[in-house]
N, C-alpha and C positions, 0 to 999 in steps of 0.2 A: 559761426556757432549759432545754434538754434536756441532761442529764448524759451524757457519753460514757465508757462503762466499757471500759477496756482489759484484755483477758484475757491472761494469759501465754501465749506460744507453746508449743505441744505439744512436748515433748522429742523430738529426733531420734535415736532409738536406733540406726538402721541404720549410720551412719558410725562411731559410737563402737564398736559391736560389731565392725565390720570392722577398725578400728585394733586392737582388742584381739586379734582373730584373727591379724592380721599380726604383732603383737608376739610372741604365743605361737608362731607359726610360726617367726619368726626366732630366738626363744630355743631352739627345738628344733634349729636348725642351728648355734647358737652353740658349744655344747660340742664337737660333732664338728670344726667349723671351727678351734676353738682347738687341739684335739688334733693336727689335720693341720699347722697352722702350727708347733706346738711340736716335733712330730716332725721336720719338714723342717728346722727351725732346729738341732735337735740333730745332724742329718747335715751341714748346710751349714758350721756352725762348725769342726768338726775338719778338713774338706776344705780350707777357706780358711786356717786357722791352721796346719795341719800343714807341717812342713818335713822333708825327708829327714835323717835323722842322718847325721853324717859317716862316711865309709868308713874302716874300720880293717882291719888285717891285711895280710899280704904278698900281692903279686900272684902267680898261678901261675907256676911255673918248670918246666913239664912239656914245653915245646917246641912245644905246639899254639898255633895262631893262632885267636883267637876273632873271629868275624865275625857281626854281627847283621843280621837283616832280617825282613820281614813276609810272611805267607802268606795265601792265601784272600782275594783282592781282585777285585771286579767293576767292569767299565768300561761305557761306553756301547755296547759290543758285545754286552752282554746287558742287565742291569738296573741297571747303575751310572749315576752322573750325570757321571762324569769320563772323558775320553778316556784312552787309555794313556799319552800324552805327559803329561797333567796328573797322572796317578798317579805316573809316575816323578819329576816335579817335586815332588810332595808327599812322596815318600819321601826325596828329597834334602834337603828342608827339615827333615824329621823326623830326619835323621841315619842313616837305614837304608842299609846297603850293598847289599841286594838286595831285591826285591819279587816275589812270585809271583802272577801274574794267573791266575785261574781262573774265566773266564766260563762261564755255564750251557751245557753241551753243545756248546761250540765252542772252538776254539783260533785264532779269527780274529785275535787279538792277536799271533800269532806273527810277523806282519810287523813288529812293534815290539820283538821280543826282542833281546837284546844289551845293550850299554851305552848308556843314555840319561840325560843330564844327570849323568853320573858314577855312576849306579845300575845295577846289573845286573838287567835285566828278564828274569824267567824266565816261561815261558807254559805252563800245564797246562789243565785243564778240570775244572769241577765237573759230575759226570755224575748226572743224575736217574734213579733207578731205583725200582721198586715196593717196595723194602726200605729206602729212604732215599737219601741222597746220598753220592757218592764224590768225593774229590779225586784226580785223576790227575796226579801230578807227574813231570816228567822224561820224558813220553811223546814219541814221534816224531809227526810231523804226522798228524792224523786223516784218513785216506783214506776213512773210512766213519763213520757216526754210531755213537756207543757204544750198547750194548745197554740196554734198559729193565729187564731182569732182572739183579739184583745178581750173580749167579753169572757170567753171560755178561759183564757189565760189568768184573768183576775179571779175567776171562780176556782181555778186550780190552786193558786196562791192561798186563797181563803181556806180551801179544803185541806191544804197542808199546814195550816196554822200559821201562816206568815203574814208579812206586811208588804204591800206592792207600792212601788214608786215609778212614775213615768220617767224614764231615763232620757237625758238630753232632749227635753221637750222642744226647745227652740233651736235645734241643730240646723245649720244652714243646709245640710244635706237632706233632701226631701224624704229619702228613704228611711232616715233615722228620726226625723221630727215626729212628735206625738200628734195624732189626729183623733184620738178617741176621747175627746173632751166631754161628749154627751154621755158617756158610760157611767153608771151608778157605782156605788161602793165606796169604801173608805180609803181609796188609794191616794197616795201623796205625790209630791213633785221633787224631782232633783233640780232644785232652783239654781244652784251653782254647779257647773259642769266645766271642767278645765278644757276639754277638748272642744266643746261648742264655743266657749268664750275665746279660745285661741283662734278658732276658724273664722269668727266674726270680727276679729281685731283688724284695724287699718294696717296697711303695709308698712308704714313707718314704725309702728309699735313692733310688728313682727321682726323687721330687719334690726331694729334696735335691740330687741331681746336676744336675737341670734348673736349679735356681736358682743353683748354684755354677758352672755351665758358662761363663757369660760372663767369669768372673774367673780360673778355674784349670781350663781345659777337659780337660786330660789327667788330672789328679787327680780331677776330678769324674766322668769316665767310670769311672776305676778304682774310685771309691767307690760307683759304682752296679752294680758287678758282684757277683753272688752267687757264693759258693764253689762250685766245680764238683764237688760231692760225688758226684752220681750218675755223672758221667762218669769220675771217678777210680775209683769202685768197680768200674764196668765194666772200666776199663783193668786194675786189679789181678786181676780174675777172668780176663782174657785172659792176663795175665803168669804166672798159676799154671800155665797149660797150655803156652804157647809164648812166643817173643819177639815183641814188638809195639812198634814205635816210636811215640812220641807227638809231636804238633806243636801249636803255638798258632796259631789262626786269627783274624784280625781280622774276617773276613766283612764287609768294607767295601763299601758301595754309594754312599757320598758324604755320608751323614748319620749320625752326626756326621761332620765333615770328614774327608777322608782324612788330612791331615797330623796332626790332633789324635788320631785313632784309631791312626795309626802310631806315635805316641809312647807308646801304652799297652801293647800286647802285642808281644813280640818272640820270635824263635827265634835262639838263639846257636849257630852251628855251629862244631865244631872242625875246623880244616883244618891239613894238614901244611905249608902255605905261605901266604903272604899272597895275596890276589887279584892276578892278574897283569895284568889289563886285557885279556887274550884271552878273549873272551866264551865260546867253546865249551869251553875248558879249565876256566874258572872255574864255568860252569853245571854241568859234570859233577861237579865237586868238591862244590858246594853240594848237588846232588841226592843224591849218594852219602851225604853226611853225614846228611841228613834221612831218606833211606830206611832207613839203618842205625841211626838213633837216636844218632848221635854228636853230640848236641846237648842243649840244655836250653831250657826255656821260661821267660820272665820277664814279670812285670808291670813293664815299664820305667819306668812313670810314678812308681813308688814310690822308685826309686833306680837309677842305672846298674848293670847286672848283668854287665858284661864281665870282671869279676875273679873269677868263681866257678870252683871246680873240685870234681870228684868223681871218684875213681879208686880201683882196687884195687891193692895193692902187695905184692910178695913179693921181698925182697932189692932188687936194682936193676931188677926188671921192673915195668912199669906196664900196667894195662889201664883203658881208658877207658869211658865211657858207650856202650852198644851192643855191648861186647865180652862174650865168654863166657870164663870162666876156671875151671879145675878147682878143687874144694875142696882146701884144704891147711891144716894147723894154724897155719902162720905167715903166712897170707893176711890182710892188714889192709885195711880200707876207711876212706878218709880223704875228708873234705869240708870246705871252708872257702874261704879267699881274701879278697878285698877286699869285705867286708860292712858294712852299716850297723851302727853301735854298737848293741849289745844284740840283734842279730838271733839268732833261735833256729834252729839247725840240727837237723832231725829226720831219722832214718834209718828207713826202712820195709823190711821183708821180707815179700814176698807180701801186701802190703796192710796189715800190722800194724806199728805203731810199736815199735821195739825199743830206740831210744836217742835222746836229745836232749842238746843242749849249746849254750851260748852262744858265738858266734863261730866254732865249728868243731867237728869231732868226729873221733875215730879209734877204731875198734873192729875186733877180730878177727872175721871172718866166722864166726858160730857154726854155721852149718848151710847147706846148699845152698838156693837160692832166688833170686828176683829182687829185687835191692836197688835202691832209689831214694831220693832226698833231696827234702825240702821245706824251704825256708827261709822264715821268717816274720818279718815286721817288726811291732813292737808297734803296736796300734791298728787293724790291718787284717785282715778276714776271709779275704780271698783270699791264697794263698801268693804271696810275692814271687818265688821261684824254684821251679820243679818240673823235676827232672832226669829224663832218661831212665835206664833201669836198667842196672846191671852184672849180668850173669847168672853166678851161681856154680853151675855144674853140670858134671859130668863123667860118663864111661862111658856107660852105657845111657840115663840120663836126658837127657843132652845130645843123643844121637842121636834119641831120641823127640821132643824139642822141635823139633829141626831138621826132622824129617819133618812135624810139624804146621804149622810155618811155612813149608813149601816147597810148590811146586806139584808135582802128581803127574808123575813122569818120563815116564810113558806113559799114554795114555787107557785106560780099562777095556775089556776085550774087548766088541765090539758084541753086543747081544742077537741071538738067532736069530730070524729072521722066522717068526712062527707062522702068519700068513695074508697073502697078497697082496691088496692092495686094487686096485692098478692096474699092469699090466705094461707100459702105454703102447703097446700094440700096436693092431691094428684093433679098433674097438669101444670104445677108451677114451673115457671122458667128460670128459677134461681138455681144455679149450679156452682160448684166449687172450682176455683182456678188458683194456681200458684206458680212460683218458680220451680225449676226442676228438682231442687234440693229441699224444698219445704213440703211437708206432708199436710194435706187438708183432707179430712174425711169426705169422701165422696157422697155419702149418705147424709145429705143436708136437711132432710125432712124428718122430724121426730114429733112425738106427742107434746101437746102443750101443757103448760103447768096448771091451768085451771080447766079441769075437765078433759075430755078426749080430743079437744081441738088441736090442730097441727101447729108446728113451729119450725123455724129454720134454724140450724145450728152451724156456727163456724167453729169447728174443732180443729186445732192446728198444733203443729210441732215444728218450731224453727230450728232445723238441725245443723245447718252449715254456716259458721261464722264467715264473713267476707269483708274485705277492705271497704267495699261499697255497700252501705247498708240498704240502699235503695234497690239492690238486686235480691233482697230477701222480702218476699211478700206472700200473702195468703188472703183470699177474698172469696166472697159470694157475689156472683155477677148475674144480672138479668139483662140480657141483650135485646129486650123487646123495644120496639119503636113506639113512642108515646107522644101525645100532645097534652102537656100539663099547663097550658097558658091560662086556663080558667081557674087554676088552683093557687093557693097561697104558700103551701109548704108540705113537707112530709110529716107523717106521724107514725110512731111505732113504739112497741114495748120491747125492753131489752134487760137481760140479766146476764151476769158472767160469773165465772168462778174465781175471779180476781179483778184487780183494777188495771184496765188497759185504756188505751185511747184508739178508738175506732173511727176511721174516716168514712164519711158518707158522701158519695159523689154521684153526679149526673154527667153523663156523656152527651155532649151536643155535637151534632153533625155540622161540620164546617160548610158554609154555602159553596156550591160548586165542586164539593168534594166527590171523587169517584167512590163507588161502593167498596166498602172494606177498608177505607182510608182511616187514618188516626183521627179520632174525634178530639174536641177540646173537653178538658176535665174541669168541672166546677164542683167545689168541695167545701166541707167543713168537718170538724171532728167533734166526737162526744166522748165523755169519760164514762167508762162502765162502773157498775157497782154490783155487789153480791145480792142486792135487793132488786126486785123487778120494779122498774120504773118506766113511765111513758116519757118519750122525748119528742119534741116538736122542732123541726128544722124549717125555719122560713127560707124560702128560696132567695129572698133579698140578701141573706147573710152568707150565701155561698160565694166563693171567690175563685178566680181561675188559677189552676195549678201552674200554668205557663204565664209568666209575667208579661210575655209579649201580646197577650190577648187584650185588645182594646175595646171590643164591642161588649155590649150587655148580653147576658144569658138569653137566648132564644128558647123559651119553653116549648115551642111548637116543634122543635127539631131534636127531641131527646131520643137517643138510640141506645141508652144503657143506664142501669142503675146499680151501684156498686157499694158494698160494705167491705172494707178492707183494713187489715191490721196494719198499724204504723210500723214500719220496719225497725224503728229504733225503740219500740216499746219494751222489749224484753232481752234478756240473755238469749243468744242464739239457740240455746238447747231448751228453752222454756217451752212448756206445753200449756195449753189452756183451751177454754170453751166459752163461746158467747152464743146466747139464744136470742132470737128475734120473734115476735108475734105481732099479728095485726097490722102489716104494712099498708098504709093507706095515705090519703091526702086530705087536707082541710081547706 
């Protein structure tokens, strides 16, 4: 019989090695994952277990009525997920008395303004400019699109009787952060912005907030907000130069939910009487308080903030937030009210903390300056309350600050025309151009308004509505080649039969471009008036229409000069006429 020899099977090293690699790989992730979980747990625990301390102290007895509401809200009319009606309902459920809707570049929600579900709905707009975004509050209905240049957009808000606030000025997204710090005028600042503070928060706070949100949504959002240090520092820098009101903006788009977000950030305005139920009167009172800074901002999710006060006193006289008072030896600053037990009240002058106390504070104003208050609750990085300033200034200082915070009473003298580019007489190169469905009068040369001198006329009829507004356009175009490198800007006189926004553009030939190729557009816009006015357009204020253009405007390579109607200016069936005289350079 033949013996059968059984040999041991060869060891299978492949699967064993693979398991070892997987184990080592998982071990490599184990420590970071553990750190993430522990960090999140450290953030979740305090949010879920924290309870607001009981309120202590006396309620204010200053005669002012405190009304709270939310600002900076988007609806389905721009990029929000809720209709204006749903926004008003959410405000009611959150206990807000007013809500300010600011859809992007439109006031289409104005049809829903007034009292809705017991909530005062105010409608403004968030204006997108090349220097950042502006909140236009209390503006009259937009009869024209707001300007894309921040300087002109501020003028638009002023023209429409509103107040402007730089929105999310410290946003970590460069295209949203405010860069127009050098611009004049009385614009204020959105010091608290939920979106910016959320984006700047460290990841443990964000993860902890996400885990805690289903159980305590408002506190979870509040716990995810980073301290607005950069925005406050920017605000203090402005306050050292001029008055500048601050507001809190929820920047709500629908996630987190409107109702939950409305429970987090509030503006408390001080009114001389309760809301009457008369929409126009109440809207004017709220707008005036916000524009003036007679208000304070609060992270309402931490504790009800309706019992706070901050005022200046001298004898029986009182000055509230937003007021200016002359320095005096017996002038006292007081802050306090119904605050959470252990709340720390901090007084700041020109951005520097000068005093702090638990439950309240009273201090003689030691020197001129902008005084504001922060109230902090133990365990939270964000301030519970951030007050608007009281301005202690007198004499020349008060006058200088008022000038810096005001609009110029008159426009600067127009520059003299150094060289005429087009007198709009015979031989003018200006011609009418448009899309196929828009009518532009081909006879662009008409008599001038002052004597027999010629003028150019852009008479238009925008007939066909289209889903893409940019497909509707009408323009006066001069395709002459020019070298404008020795000039500073354009100057011309303009008058219209209505208020429109007219774009002024230069076409620059791209280097190495074949003849007839698409040029680069450099442009800005001007608002028309029914009165004849001279407009000066500095070349340095022109910006590229294409965001991919990185080079500076080369004035030696100009191949076109254009006046064109903003396609979003009017109802598509609107007709109008704009006249131009004396086109030159200075």
